[in-house]
TIKEBA-866125 format. One record per residue (C-alpha): x, y, z. Coordinates in steps of 0.5 Angstrom, whole numbers, plus 500, padded with zeros to 3 digits. Each point is the difference from the previous one (the first is absolute). Example, Ala and Ser with C-alpha at 12.3 -4.5 7.8 and 13.67 -1.06 7.14 Angstrom:
BEGIN
px	py	pz
525	491	516
502	507	498
This chain:
BEGIN
px	py	pz
340	467	448
508	503	502
505	494	500
503	499	507
508	502	500
503	495	505
507	503	504
505	495	497
504	497	506
506	504	503
506	496	499
503	498	506
507	501	500
504	495	503
505	503	504
506	495	501
504	500	506
507	498	497
499	506	495
498	504	506
506	498	504
504	501	493
497	508	499
503	502	507
507	495	500
501	505	493
498	506	504
504	499	505
505	499	496
500	506	495
499	504	507
507	497	502
503	501	493
499	507	501
502	501	507
506	496	497
500	505	495
500	506	505
506	497	505
504	499	494
499	507	497
502	502	507
506	497	501
503	501	493
499	507	502
504	500	507
505	496	496
500	506	495
501	505	507
505	495	502
504	501	494
500	508	501
501	500	507
507	496	498
502	503	495
499	506	504
505	497	505
504	498	495
501	507	499
501	502	507
505	495	501
504	502	494
500	507	502
502	498	507
506	496	497
502	505	497
501	505	506
503	494	504
505	499	495
501	508	500
501	500	507
505	494	500
504	504	496
500	506	504
501	496	506
506	497	497
503	506	498
499	504	507
503	493	503
506	502	495
501	506	503
499	499	506
505	495	500
505	505	496
498	504	506
502	496	505
507	499	496
502	507	500
498	501	508
504	495	501
506	502	496
499	506	503
501	497	507
505	497	499
504	507	496
498	503	507
502	495	505
507	499	496
């Protein structure tokens, strides 16, 4: 007679509620860290973009400052010319009266 094979009883895996809570907490922590890494990467990119923008602004402001300096020189020259012409006209008027 053939031997009867008796199935070995399956081992029950005890589910420790604390271990399950720990696993859930660790999974949430991993998700939060991934989100934080993405946020930091975005923040670094924003800082880089800001640096590029401020350098461009600095360049434009330096150019504008140079233009204002040239304008000031031109205006000073024109003011001096106007004062000279005014003195000349006043002297001419005095000669004509005189």
